[in-house]
C-alpha positions in Angstrom: 5.4 34.5 19.6 4.2 34.3 15.8 0.7 33.0 14.7 0.6 31.5 11.2 -2.2 30.2 9.4 -0.7 26.7 7.4 -2.4 25.5 4.7 -3.5 21.9 5.3 -3.6 21.0 1.7 -0.2 22.0 0.9 1.4 19.0 2.0 -0.1 15.7 1.0 0.6 13.7 4.1 -0.9 16.5 6.3 -4.0 16.4 3.8 -3.9 12.7 4.7 -3.3 13.0 8.5 -6.2 15.3 8.8 -8.6 13.0 7.4 -7.5 9.9 9.3 -5.1 8.2 7.1 -2.0 8.9 8.7 -1.2 9.0 12.4 0.3 11.6 14.5 3.7 9.6 14.4 3.7 8.8 10.8 3.1 12.4 9.9 5.7 13.8 12.5 8.2 11.1 10.4 7.2 12.5 6.8 7.6 15.9 8.3 11.2 15.0 9.4 12.3 13.8 6.1 10.7 16.6 4.1 12.6 19.1 6.4 15.8 16.8 5.9 15.3 17.2 2.0 14.6 20.8 2.4 17.6 21.7 4.6 19.9 19.7 2.5 19.0 21.8 -0.6 18.0 18.6 -3.0 15.0 20.5 -4.5 15.5 21.7 -8.4 16.0 25.2 -8.9 13.9 26.9 -11.0 15.5 30.5 -10.6 18.5 32.2 -10.5 19.9 32.3 -6.6 20.0 35.4 -5.0 22.0 34.3 -1.9 24.3 37.0 -0.5 27.9 36.8 -1.3 30.0 34.6 1.1 31.0 36.5 3.8 34.7 37.3 4.1 36.8 35.4 6.2 37.0 37.7 9.4 33.7 38.5 9.7 30.8 35.7 10.1 33.0 32.6 8.4 32.1 30.2 11.4 28.4 30.7 10.5 29.0 30.0 7.0 30.9 26.6 7.9 27.8 26.1 10.3 25.4 26.2 7.6 27.2 24.1 5.5 27.9 21.5 7.9 24.0 21.5 8.6 23.1 21.1 5.3 25.5 18.2 4.7 24.2 16.7 7.8 20.7 17.0 6.6 21.8 15.1 3.5 23.3 12.4 5.1 20.4 12.0 7.2 17.7 12.1 4.2 19.8 9.5 2.3 20.1 7.6 5.8 16.3 7.4 5.8 15.4 6.8 2.5 18.1 3.5 3.2 16.2 2.8 6.0 12.8 3.1 4.6 13.8 0.6 1.9 14.3 0.0 -2.2 10.5 -0.3 -2.7 9.3 2.1 0.0 11.4 4.8 -0.8 9.9 5.7 -3.7 6.9 6.6 -2.4 8.3 8.5 0.2 10.3 10.4 -2.5 6.9 11.3 -4.6 4.5 12.1 -2.0 6.6 13.8 0.8 9.6 15.6 -1.4 7.8 16.2 -4.5 4.6 17.3 -2.9 2.8 14.7 -5.6 -0.9 13.6 -4.5 -1.1 9.5 -4.0 -2.8 8.9 -7.3 -0.5 11.0 -9.2 2.6 8.6 -7.3 0.8 5.6 -7.6 0.4 5.9 -11.6 4.2 7.1 -11.7 5.0 4.0 -10.0 2.7 2.1 -12.3 0.7 1.0 -8.7 -3.0 -0.3 -8.6 -5.2 2.2 -7.5 -5.8 2.7 -3.7 -2.4 0.8 -2.9 -0.7 4.0 -2.0 -1.8 5.0 1.0 -1.2 1.6 2.7 2.2 1.6 1.2 3.0 5.0 2.0 1.7 4.2 5.6 4.1 1.4 6.0 7.0 3.9 4.7 6.3 6.1 7.3 6.1 3.4 10.2 9.6 2.8 8.7 10.9 6.2 8.7 9.3 7.0 12.6 11.7 4.1 13.6 14.8 5.6 11.9 13.9 9.1 13.1 12.8 7.8 16.7 9.8 9.4 16.7 7.8 6.5 16.9 
């Protein structure tokens, strides 16, 4: 068992949940979406990949196949979750949960009025909770 220190400010939805703006179900749904986003490898790369070369066919090839299938599965789940959120709500999900933008930055980027992002994000997270079955 390991003990780790988590910076609550690292994730905008964790920051909102820590201040009572999101409930536990919404937080879990958002974290599931972020986990699928990370597992699918959808984030932009800014440096060279330093992954090891693929293993030879006889040694560990099955693990590479399982990793690829897990990545494909996460990719499908991520896009299905955004489809379940809906066209207007998927934008705020991607900006805040996946890209890590703050609510104010997301509102400005989407051209929304100030203080509307928390409400819309809450609605989107409720839909994600239904999709992931965490609600």
